[in-house]
C-alpha positions, 0 to 999 in steps of 0.5 A: 725075627727069622735072623733072631733064631740064629744069633739068639742060639749062637750066644747060648751055646757054649762057644758064644759063651766062651766069647762072650766070657772073652770079651767081659775080661778084656772090657775089664782088663781094659777099662783097668788098664785106662784107669791106672794110665789115667791115674799116672798121668794125673800123678805126672802132672801134680809132680810137674807143677810142684817141681816147676813151683819149686824152680820158680821160687828157686829163680825167684831167690837166686834174683834175689841174692844176685840183685843185692851182691857185690861184685865179689858176691857176682863171682860167687853166685856164678861159681867164682870169676877167674881171669882167664890169663891169670893177669892185674885187669 
C-alpha cells in the first residue's frame, strides 16, 4: 500500500487534474470521431446499395428492350450503326 500514496498524490495535484482533463476531452473527441466515421460508412454503403439496385433495374430494362428490338432498334440502342466504308454491305 506504500506505492498507492504517491499515485494518489500525483493524481490529485494540479498537473494530474490537467492530465485527467486532457485525457477525458481526448476520449470524448475520439468517441465523436468514431461515431461520425461509422455513420459516414453506413451512409456510403446505403447509397451504393441503392445505386446497385438502380443499375440492376436499368440493366433489366435495357435487356428487355434489346431482346424485343429489331435490327433498327438494336442499332439505335447501340448508338447508331454506320458502315465503316459507307458501302452497301
